N, C-alpha and C positions, 0 to 999 in steps of 0.2 A: 577448508570448510566443506561439509557434505553438500553436494549439488542440490539435494532436496531442501536442506535447511536454507541454502542461499536463495532458492526460489521462494520459499515461504516468507523470507524476510521482506520480500518486495510485493507480497500480496496486498490487495486492498479489499476489505480492511483486515485487521489482525485481532480484533477483539470480539469474542462471542457475546451476544446480548445477555445470556444468563449470568455472565460475570458482572454486567451492569446491575442486574437485579441483586446480586450478592453484595456489590459495593454499596448500593443504596441501603440495603438492609443493615449492613455493618455500620453505616452512618446514622442509623435510627430514623430513616425517612422513607417516603415512597419513592419508587422510580417514576421519573417524569417523562412523558411521551407526547410527541406531536402527531396528531391524527392525520389520516390521508387527505381530508378536505378537498375532495374532487370538485365540488361545486364552487369552491371559494378561491382556489389557487391555480386553476388551469385556464384562466381567462385568456382567450386568444392564442393558445399554445400552437395552433396550426400555422401561425405566422412565423414561427421560429426559424431563424436562419443559422443552421449549424456551421456553414462555411464561415460566417462572420465570427462566430464564437471561436472556431478553431484558429483563426488568424489573430484575434485580439485578446484572447483570454488564456490563462494558464490552467483553467478548469475545463475538463474535457469529459468525454464519454456521454455523448448523446444529448446535447442540448441542455439549456439551463433552467428548465421548468422547476421551480421551487428550490433550486439549490441555494440561492442567496438567502431565501427565507429560512431554510433549514439551518444554514450556518448562523443566522442571527439568533434563532431560538436556542441553538446549542451554546452560543456565546453566553446566554443568560440562564444556563443550568438545565436545559432540556437534555435528558440522557440519550434518548432514542427517537429517531424520526421515521415516519412512513412516507413513501411516495404516494401521490394520488393513485387511484386504482388504474391498472393497465390491463387491457384486454389481452389475455395470454395468446389467443389465436392470432391476433394481428401482430403481436410482438414476435411470434415465431416466424411469420411469413414475410415481414416487411422490415427492411433496414431503416426505412424512414420512420416507422413506428418506434423502433428501438432508439433511434437518434432523437426522436421528438419526445419520448416519454420518460427516459431514465437519465438522470444527471447525477454525476458524482464529481468530487474534486480529487485530482491527483497531486495537488500541491503538498509539499512538505512544510513543516513549520510548527511543530508543537502539537499538543493533544487536541486543540480545538480546530486545527486545520482540516481534519477529516471527520466528518460527522457520521456516527454509527447510524446506518440507514437500513430499514426493512422495505423491500419492494412488495407492494400489494398487487396481486393479480385477481382479475375476474375470469373465472373459468368454470366449465361444467364437464370437463373431460380429464381423466387422469393423464392421458398422453400429452394433451396440450399444456397442462399445468407443469408437469415434470420437465417437458422440453423447455418451456419458458424459464423455469427455475434454473435449469442447467446453464442457459445462456446468461442469466443475470448473476449467478453465484460468484463469479470472480470479482464483482464490483460492489456487492452489498453484504450486510451482516446476516441477513436472513430473508426468507420469503413468507408471505402471508396470504391466505386465501380469504377473499371477501365473501362472507356469508351474511352481510348486514345491509347492503345498499338497498333502500326501499324504492328506488326510482322505477317507474313502470317499464321503461325500456329495458332495464337490466333484468327485471323479473320475467319479462316476456321472452328473454333469451335464456331463461333458466340460470341466471347469474344472481349474485348478491343474496338478498333475503329469500329468494325462491329456494335456495339450497337448504334452508332451515327445515324443509319438509323432505329432504333427500339425504338423510344422515349416513346411509350406507355409501352413497356416492362420495360424500365428503370424506369419509374414512378412507375409501379407496384412493381418492386423489392425494391425500397427505401421505399415505403409505407408499404409493407409487413415486411420489416426489422424493421422499427420504431414500427410497431404494435407488432411484436414478442418481441422486447427488452422491450417495455412498459409492456407487459404481464409477462415478466420475472422479472419485478420490477426495471428496469433501467429508469432513468429520461431523457426522450427524447422529452418532450413537448415544449421546447424552452421558457418557462416562466422563470422569474427571479429565482423562487424557484428551477426549474430544473437545471438551469445553476450553481446555487450556491451549489447544492446537491453533496455530495460525490459520488452519483450514477449517476451523469450526464454523458451522452455519446452522441457523435455526429454521424450523418449519412451524408455522402457527396458523390459527384461524381467528377471525373477528366475527362475532355473532350478534344477533338480536335475540330477544326472548319471545316465546309464544304467549298468547293469552292464557292458555292452560300450561302452567309451568312444568307439569309432568312431561310434556313433549320436549321441552328444553333439556330436562335432565336425561331423557332418553337419547337426545341428540349428543349431549356431552359424553355420556357413558359410551356410546358407540364410537365417537371420534377419538376420545382420549384413550380408551382401551389399554390401560396401563398394566395389563396382566401378562404382557410379553407374547401374546398370541401371534402378533404380526412381526415378531422379531426385534422389537424395539422396547426399551424401558417404558416408554409411552410414545404415542404417535405425534404429539405436539409438545413443543417446549414450554409454551405458556398459552393462556387463553385470554382474549380480549372480549369483554362483555359490554354491549351497549344495552342497558336495561329498558328498552322501549320495544314495542312490537313493530312489525312492518308498517302498520297503519297509524301508529301514534305520532302526532305532530311534534316537531322539535321544540315548539313553544310550550308544550306540556311537560311537567316534571318527570324525571326518570322514575321507574318502579323500584322504590327502595326496598320493598318487601322481597321482591324477586332477587335483588342484589344481595340482600342479607342471607336468604336461603341458599343461593348458589355459592357464595363465598364460604359459607359455613360448611357446605357439603363437599366442595371441591378444592377450597383454598389450601388445604393441607397436602393435596396430591399434586397440584400444579400451580405455579404463580398465576395470579389473576390481575389483569388491568381492567379498570372501569373507564368507559368512554361515555361522556354525557354529563352536563351540568357542572363541569369543572370550570367555574367562572373566576374565582380567586381562591387562594389557599385559606382565607379567613371565612369563606362562606360555603364550604363543603357541607352537604346535608347529612354527613356522617362523621364519626370521629374514630380514632384508632390510637394505639400506643405509638404509631409512627407520626402522629401529630403532636409535637412537643415544643413547648416554649424554649427548652434548652437547645433545640435544633433550629431555632429561628422560624418555626412554623407555628403560628398562633393556634390555640385551642378555642373552643366556643364559649366556655363559661369562665367566670371569675368570681371568687368569693366576695369581691368588693363591688360587684356589679349587681345592683338590685334587680334590674330588668332581667338579667341572666338567671338570677336565683329564682325569680318569680316564674320564669319560663320553664324551669325544671321542677316539676311537681309529679306526684304519683300518677295523676291523670295525663300528664304530658312530660314524659321522662327525658325529653331532649333528643339530640341527634343519636342515631343508631351507632352502636359501637361495632366496627367491622375489623376484628383483629387479623383476619385472613386475607385481607385485600393487600396486594403487593405494589400496585402502582396506579397512577392517574394519567389519563389521556385526554388532552384538550384539543378542540378544533376551533370553533368560532372565537372563543375568548383569547386563545393564543394568537390568532390572526390579528385581533385588535390590539393585543398587548403581548408582544414577544418576550417581555421580561416578566411574565406572570409567575413562572417558577422560581424567579429570583426574589419573589416576595413583593413586587411592585403591584399596587392596587390599580394603577392606570399606566399607560404607556409613557415612558419618559422620552424627552427629546433625544437623549443619548442613544436610545434604541433605533431611532430614525437614522442617526448618523452611522451606526453600525450596519444597518441594512443598506444604506447608500454605498458604504465602502465595499460591502460584499457584492453589490450590483456592479461596481466598477470592474470586478474580476470575473463575474459571471452574469452578464447583463441579460435582462428580460426585454421583450419588446416594450415600448413605452406604455401601451394600454395596460399590460399586466403589472408593470412597475407602479404606475399611478394607482391602480386598484389596491395594491398592497399598502401604498402610502396613505390613501384616504382612510383605509381601515385603521391604521395605526394612529392617524391624526384625529380620528373621531372618538366618540365615547365608547367605553368598554362595556363588558357584560356584567360587571360587579355592581355593588351598590353605589360606588363613586362614579357618577356619570359625567364628570368633567372631561372635556376634550382639549387637545392641544390647540386646535383651531376650530372656529365655528363652521356651521354647515355652508354658509355662503362662500367662505374662503376655500372649503373643500371642493365646491363646485367650480371655483376659479381654477383650481389645480387640475380638475378633470378636463377643462377646456384647453390646457396647454398643448401645443402641437409639436414641441421638441424638448430635448433635455435641458437646453440653455434656459428656456422659459420656466421649466419646472424648478431648477436649482435657484434661479433668481427669485421666483415667487416664494420658495421655501425660506430663503434668507430674509426676505421682506416680512413674512409671517412670523418667523422666529423673533425678529427684532420687535415686531408689533406686540407679540405675546409677552416678551420680557418687560416691555415698557408699560403694559397695562396694569391698572390697579386691580385688587381682588374683585371689586364690584364690576369693573369693566369686563374682566375675564368671565365672570358669571353671566353677564348679559350677552357677550359676544359668542360664548359657547352654546347658547341656546338659539342662535340665529343662523 
């Protein structure tokens, strides 16, 4: 065997994300993605003990932040996962930052053992982003530049959503990153050979929109630059759009008009993921040929549903049709229901078991683990607000001081839920 081929066989990972987009399209569905979720999934990460993980887990490479959760959502059909945002400058300079921020699994054991993962960086320097991407490339499927984080601390450092007003800088960062990865021997050229290569890696950006959508289109035109002027077929492999402005609250709906315009204009040139308001597959505020009963993904209307018929009138034509949207990215809803993309309206007990099994191999500190469990055991973000256990019982879980107490309480609460009548479940879940 050629030594290079032998080396490529053992690379992690070996599947280019664009192949996942192609696979989802061939199956007549959206690609499903797990968002970075920095505010929700990095609780207490500075307490991680990498020595403990190295001794007691077969999962390696820099601490267990989010790994068990990514493995859980992947088990339930999520195609592609993001890490929380990592500061490129710190990642470059500190081994502790690398060990604390990036976690992957080196376990063998079938297609679900290794989760296709994109590392998201916060950066405002081409050198810093390209260096961090070079360090992470052996362990991830691709790198993503965060141009959407609205938090004030990030914007004050010219990170996140602040980059939406610096489109030339963003272009320079992604071009420099592709150039550095290519120089390191990674396949980033977007040819069929690159995408099929075990060394194929993606480079992408995740953005918000401007109040004046023309600025957003100027931004995308500059960053995408698919005219070959920078030496690439296009500068980014796909585009993730969060159709809210920097100042729009997450409690307000996404800007559907902006999403429609942007997917119509750019969806034929580059795959587009949407982030925001993906609460359940049945309640998306838009429709597509990729939403199909034959593919077990429900549509909005039914000819036998009078309410649906009444809702679709000339003055109210119903959900937007977005034929150029390639995938869905969920954050809060997936945190509460890891089985969302498997079609579950609420989190099943089985998903809690899968998460606990993954935690046994890649444990988080107790505080972070209980945080994830209380999210799963509580009500989701769809219309069905039933919870696996009530608020009082979730507060009991938060007060547990060790894993023995957590597991004993979960066993007690599961038995209690199984024995409850429908009326008792309704009452208990509201308390």
